[in-house]
C-alpha positions in Angstrom: -0.1 0.0 -0.3 1.2 3.3 -0.8 1.3 5.6 1.6 1.6 9.8 1.6 3.3 12.1 4.0 -0.1 14.7 4.3 1.1 18.2 5.9 -0.8 21.1 6.5 -0.6 24.4 8.5 -2.8 27.0 9.9 -1.9 30.2 12.1 -3.8 32.7 14.1 -2.1 36.6 14.0 -2.3 38.8 17.1 -5.4 40.4 17.6 -4.8 44.3 15.0 -1.7 42.8 13.7 -1.9 42.9 10.4 0.8 40.0 9.7 1.6 37.1 11.5 4.7 36.1 13.7 5.3 33.1 12.9 6.0 31.6 9.3 6.0 28.3 7.7 8.3 26.7 5.0 7.5 23.4 3.1 8.8 21.8 0.4 9.2 18.0 -0.5 11.7 16.5 -3.4 11.0 12.7 -4.0 13.4 11.8 -1.5 12.4 14.1 1.1 9.4 16.3 2.4 10.7 19.2 4.7 9.0 21.5 6.8 10.5 24.6 8.7 8.2 26.8 11.5 9.5 29.9 12.7 8.4 31.6 15.7 9.4 35.6 15.6 9.7 36.9 18.9 7.1 39.5 20.0 4.1 40.1 17.0 3.6 42.1 13.8 5.8 43.2 11.0 9.7 43.2 13.4 8.4 39.3 13.8 7.5 38.5 10.9 10.8 39.2 8.8 12.6 37.8 11.7 10.0 34.2 11.3 10.4 34.9 7.2 14.0 35.7 7.5 14.5 32.4 9.7 12.7 30.1 7.8 14.4 31.5 3.9 18.0 30.6 5.9 17.1 27.2 6.5 15.4 26.2 3.7 17.5 27.8 1.3 20.6 26.3 2.8 18.5 22.1 3.4 17.4 22.3 -0.5 21.3 22.9 -1.6 22.3 19.7 0.2 24.4 21.5 3.1 25.0 19.8 6.8 22.3 20.4 8.8 24.5 21.2 11.9 26.3 23.9 9.9 22.6 25.0 8.8 21.7 24.7 12.5 24.6 27.0 13.1 23.9 29.4 10.6 20.4 30.5 11.6 21.8 30.8 15.0 24.5 32.4 14.6 22.3 34.7 12.4 19.6 35.5 14.7 20.5 38.2 17.5 19.6 38.1 20.4 17.1 39.5 22.9 19.7 41.9 25.4 16.4 41.9 27.5 14.4 38.5 28.0 18.1 36.9 27.2 16.5 34.5 24.2 16.5 35.1 20.8 14.8 37.0 18.4 13.3 34.0 16.3 12.8 30.3 17.6 12.3 27.2 14.9 11.4 23.8 14.9 12.4 21.1 11.3 10.5 18.6 10.3 12.5 16.2 8.1 10.7 12.7 6.7 11.9 10.2 4.4 10.1 9.9 2.0 11.2 6.3 0.7 11.0 4.6 4.5 9.0 7.7 6.7 12.1 8.0 8.8 11.9 11.5 10.5 14.1 13.8 12.7 12.9 16.9 14.0 15.5 19.0 15.5 13.8 21.7 18.2 15.1 25.3 19.1 13.3 26.5 21.5 9.5 26.2 20.3 7.4 23.2 22.4 8.4 20.3 22.2 6.5 18.1 19.0 3.2 15.8 19.4 3.3 11.6 18.3 0.5 10.0 18.0 0.9 5.9 17.2 -2.0 3.7 17.2 -4.1 6.7 18.8 -1.7 7.7 21.2 0.4 10.1 22.4 4.6 8.5 22.3 7.4 10.2 23.9 9.6 9.6 21.9 13.4 10.1 23.5 15.3 13.1 22.8 19.2 13.8 22.7 20.2 17.3 22.9 23.3 18.9 20.9 24.8 22.1 22.0 25.4 24.8 19.0 26.9 28.0 19.6 25.6 27.6 23.5 22.6 26.8 22.6 20.4 23.7 23.4 18.8 22.4 20.0 16.5 19.3 21.4 16.6 16.3 17.9 14.2 13.6 18.0 13.9 10.7 15.8 11.4 7.8 14.9 9.4 6.6 11.7 6.5 7.3 11.1 3.6 4.3 10.4 0.4 5.1 8.3 -2.4 6.3 10.7 0.7 7.9 12.6 0.2 12.2 13.5 2.6 14.4 14.7 2.2 17.4 14.6 4.4 20.8 15.8 3.2 24.6 17.4 4.0 27.9 18.6 3.6 29.4 22.1 0.3 30.9 20.8 -1.5 27.7 20.6 0.6 26.2 24.1 -0.6 29.8 25.8 -3.8 30.0 24.6 -6.5 31.1 27.7 -3.8 32.0 29.3 -6.2 34.7 31.9 -9.1 34.6 29.7 -10.6 30.6 30.4 -7.7 29.5 31.9 -5.3 30.4 33.9 -1.7 28.7 32.6 -2.7 28.4 29.5 -3.7 25.4 27.4 -0.5 24.0 28.0 0.7 20.6 26.4 -0.3 17.8 28.1 -4.3 19.4 27.2 -3.1 19.4 23.6 -2.0 16.3 23.3 -5.3 14.9 25.1 -7.6 17.2 22.5 -5.4 15.5 19.7 -5.5 11.8 20.9 -9.7 12.8 20.7 -9.3 14.3 17.4 -7.6 11.5 16.4 -11.0 9.3 17.6 -14.0 11.5 16.6 -13.4 13.2 13.2 -12.8 12.1 9.6 -8.8 12.0 9.7 -6.4 14.5 7.3 -3.9 16.6 8.2 -6.1 20.0 7.0 -9.1 18.0 9.6 -6.5 17.6 12.7 -4.8 21.1 11.9 -8.2 22.7 11.8 -9.7 21.8 14.8 -6.4 22.1 16.9 -6.7 25.7 15.6 -10.8 26.4 15.8 -10.3 25.3 20.1 -7.0 27.3 19.9 -9.4 30.6 18.6 -11.9 29.4 21.0 -9.9 29.3 23.7 -8.5 33.3 23.5 -12.4 34.5 23.0 -11.4 35.6 19.8 -8.9 38.4 21.2 -5.7 36.1 20.0 -2.8 37.8 22.2 -0.1 36.3 20.9 0.6 34.6 16.9 -0.4 31.0 16.9 0.3 28.0 14.6 0.4 24.3 14.4 1.7 21.9 11.2 0.3 18.7 11.2 2.1 15.4 9.5 -0.3 12.8 8.7 0.9 9.1 6.8 -2.8 7.5 4.8 -3.0 6.3 2.0 -1.9 8.2 -0.8 -4.6 9.6 -3.0 -4.5 8.8 -6.8 -5.8 10.2 -9.6 -5.4 10.3 -13.8 -7.2 12.7 -15.8 -7.0 11.6 -20.1 -7.6 14.6 -21.8 -7.3 14.5 -26.1 -7.2 11.8 -28.2 -3.4 10.7 -28.6 -1.7 11.6 -31.5 -1.6 8.0 -32.9 -5.1 6.2 -33.6 -3.3 3.6 -33.4 -2.4 4.1 -29.4 -6.5 5.0 -28.8 -6.5 1.7 -27.0 -3.2 1.6 -25.1 -4.5 4.4 -23.2 -7.3 3.1 -23.1 -5.4 0.4 -21.1 -3.5 2.9 -19.0 -6.6 4.4 -17.7 -9.0 2.1 -16.6 -6.5 0.2 -15.4 -5.5 3.4 -13.0 -5.3 2.3 -9.3 -7.2 5.2 -8.2 -9.6 8.4 -9.5 -10.5 8.3 -13.0 -11.5 11.5 -14.8 -11.7 12.1 -18.6 -12.0 15.7 -20.5 -13.3 15.9 -23.6 -15.9 14.7 -25.7 -13.7 12.9 -28.6 -11.1 11.6 -25.2 -14.5 10.3 -23.7 -16.2 8.6 -27.2 -12.8 6.7 -27.6 -13.3 5.0 -24.4 -17.6 4.9 -24.6 -16.5 2.5 -27.7 -14.0 0.3 -26.0 -16.3 0.0 -23.5 -18.7 -0.6 -25.6 -21.1 2.3 -24.0 -22.2 5.4 -25.1 -22.0 8.7 -22.9 -24.8 9.5 -21.2 -25.4 13.1 -20.8 -26.7 14.3 -17.9 -28.1 17.4 -18.8 -29.1 18.9 -15.1 -25.4 19.5 -14.3 -25.0 22.0 -17.8 -25.0 25.9 -16.4 -24.4 29.2 -18.9 -20.5 28.4 -18.4 -19.7 25.9 -18.6 -21.7 21.8 -20.6 -22.9 19.1 -18.8 -21.0 16.2 -18.4 -21.2 12.6 -19.2 -21.5 9.2 -17.6 -19.3 6.1 -18.2 -19.6 3.2 -16.5 -15.7 3.1 -15.2 -15.0 6.6 -15.3 -15.6 8.3 -11.6 -16.0 11.8 -13.8 -16.6 12.2 -17.5 -16.4 16.7 -18.1 -16.1 18.5 -21.7 -12.6 19.8 -22.5 -11.4 23.0 -23.0 -14.2 25.2 -21.4 -14.4 23.2 -18.7 -10.5 22.9 -18.2 -10.4 27.0 -18.4 -13.4 27.0 -15.9 -11.8 24.3 -13.6 -8.7 27.1 -13.1 -10.8 30.0 -12.6 -12.5 28.3 -10.2 -9.4 26.9 -8.7 -7.8 30.7 -8.8 -10.6 32.6 -7.2 -10.5 29.7 -4.2 -6.8 30.2 -4.0 -6.9 26.5 -4.1 -8.8 26.2 -1.1 -12.4 23.2 -1.9 -14.6 25.0 1.1 -13.8 28.3 -1.0 -15.6 27.0 -4.6 -18.5 28.2 -5.8 -21.8 26.1 -4.9 -23.1 25.3 -8.2 -23.4 21.9 -9.2 -21.1 21.5 -12.9 -18.7 19.8 -14.6 -15.8 22.2 -13.7 -16.8 22.7 -9.9 -16.4 18.7 -9.7 -13.3 18.6 -11.6 -11.7 21.2 -8.9 -13.1 18.9 -6.0 -11.5 15.7 -7.4 -8.6 17.3 -8.3 -8.0 18.6 -4.0 -8.5 15.5 -2.9 -6.2 14.1 -4.8 -2.7 13.6 -3.2 -1.1 12.5 -7.1 -2.7 13.4 -10.6 -1.1 11.5 -13.5 -2.1 13.7 -16.8 -2.3 11.7 -20.1 -2.5 14.2 -22.8 -3.4 13.6 -26.4 -1.4 15.3 -28.7 -3.7 15.1 -31.9 -5.2 18.5 -32.5 -8.0 20.4 -32.3 -8.7 22.4 -35.3 -11.4 24.4 -33.0 -9.1 24.7 -30.2 -5.9 25.9 -32.0 -4.7 29.9 -31.3 -3.3 31.0 -34.5 -1.1 32.5 -32.3 1.0 29.8 -31.5 2.6 27.8 -33.3 0.9 25.1 -34.7 2.7 21.9 -33.0 1.6 23.7 -29.3 -2.6 23.6 -29.0 -4.5 25.4 -26.7 -5.1 21.6 -24.8 -1.7 21.6 -24.0 -1.1 25.0 -22.4 -4.5 24.9 -20.0 -2.8 21.7 -18.6 0.6 23.1 -17.7 -1.1 25.7 -16.3 -3.8 23.3 -13.9 -0.5 21.6 -13.5 1.6 24.7 -11.7 -1.8 25.5 -9.4 -1.8 21.5 -7.7 2.4 22.2 -7.4 2.0 25.4 -5.1 -0.8 22.9 -3.4 2.5 20.5 -2.9 0.2 17.8 -5.3 3.1 15.3 -7.1 2.1 15.8 -11.0 2.8 14.4 -13.5 2.2 15.3 -17.2 2.6 11.8 -20.2 2.1 13.5 -23.7 0.8 11.2 -26.2 
């Protein structure tokens, strides 16, 4: 079973401030997923600059494969020390997860301890201390199995409710118990768990946030795959090959394009059923085939889907409340972790832009734009031309 490292973060900025003093940077390669959370001292613009500087230094150096000790040394050496409170102007947590083995390492500099849940129970992994530039760095290592949850927070979550609803704030133990309860009672995804933690944080503050608060969570689950076939193959002799590739894909199957849909219908010995109630003034109706999860029209629907994703910042909860092919397509794409595009290169003369070279179709450019949006949301995307 292929697992997926699902990552999500959410922040609350201090009431009255335009910028959040916490910053999260997430980046993935085929080998590793890396998260950097930094908490700038204070709040507002100054804290935001310090946190942003910290995450950028760390992430840039890690991307360049600079040894971890050197990265930490540089980050600490760069951060000024508050002369009054004798603490760094920004703290940080680094989480590295091997995408092949799901082994993880957490490097923590003055942020609250991480939360690790295995088999529904909070764990207390061993922590070793390393000193760099006379500053203590805590390091935790372990392995994540399917169903495990790992989270890092900033002080604003730990201290939520202090002097308002709770004398001493929410506290690490109560947060741990709350997370355990979420894993039992809620549908599981990193987004859902993190959102519930931050909703509780907001509630404890009674809406008057006195410190920037951030949670970033990692949940290991089954990878949700999707294949999207759009446009007939350039060589008609290859139609059967790519139809089989679609129909044997382990995951959701989406087809965009009338001609492509008819090729698959012929293979299945079926006729595409058009669902007229899904038609709107901007988007053609969807169709139905037995082995396909979603069948839509091509270029118009794909282009409208891009428009919806941009307007909603690619958040499924912000998509329009309409039932049309473009919204359905957007929801399918946002649910997926891995999207495999099969893009036929047979030129449709009705969708050819005269300002472009004849070997570049509008379909190809639409798919490329869509892929860029999905990659920005940390989706794994593969484009195969046929």
